[in-house]
C-alpha positions, 0 to 999 in steps of 0.5 A: 328433380327426383323420380318415384324410384329414388330413396325417400330419405334423400328426397326429404333431406333435400326438401328440408335443406331447401326449406331451411335455406329459404327460411334463413334467407327470409330472416336475413333479408328481413333483418337486412331490410330493417337495418338498411332502412335505418342507415344510409350507405353500405354498412358492415351488416349490409355487406354481411347480408350481401355475402349471405345472399351470395352464399345462398345463391352458391348453395342453391346452385351447388344443390341444383348441380348435385341434383343434376349429378344425382339424376345422371347417376341414378339414370346410369344406375337404372340403365346399368341395372337393366342391362346387367339383368338382361345379360344375367337372364340371357346367360341363364337361358344360354346355360339352360340351352347348353345344359340341354345340349350336353344332356342330349349329347351325353345320351347319344354318346352312351347309345353309341357306346352301347351300339359299339359294344354290341357290334364288337360282341357280334364281330367276335362271335362272327370271327369265332364262327369264321375260324370254326368254319375254316377249321371244318373246311380245312379238315374236309379239304384234307380228307378230300385230298387223301381220298382224291390221292387214293382214287387217283392211284386206283384209277391209274392201277385200273388203267394199267390193268386195262392196258395190260389186258389188251396187249397181254398174253395168258401169263400176263393175265395172272399179273393183271389179276393181282393188280385188279385184286389190289385195286379192289382191296384199296377201293373196299378199304376206302368204302367205294364199293357198294355192297 
């Protein structure tokens, strides 16, 4: 009836109960047999013996039913304990896997954040360098525009001087000389004339 894993005290109680029932049955049967042998027909004692025998069979049947229920319950307990233990172990494995994944993702996130900070610093440095370069080119453009305007003016003055010389009279040569002198002074001020 009982497996080796069942509590020993329950096994002892059942064995003790069974032994006591058997001894009581034997004593009653002996007494009843002696009494029945001395009398003919049903007597009150024989009726009591019959009732006790019926009670004995009821007790044995109830004991067997309880033993069967206990076996069923103990099997259910073993099965449930095993499935819960497996679920707990599976949960622990799952926790360990998820913890490792969280740590890995956290490390990747920290690395990504570090790279982002580095990229932002590079972008700020490059933006500052770009602004500095733009300022230098704008200054160079302004200087070029001033020189180009001065050179254009000097070229126009020389062209008008050449035209005046080609179609000129001696009095116009004096006028050309003053135009050339002003053009040369302008070129000297711009440091366009090598020394």
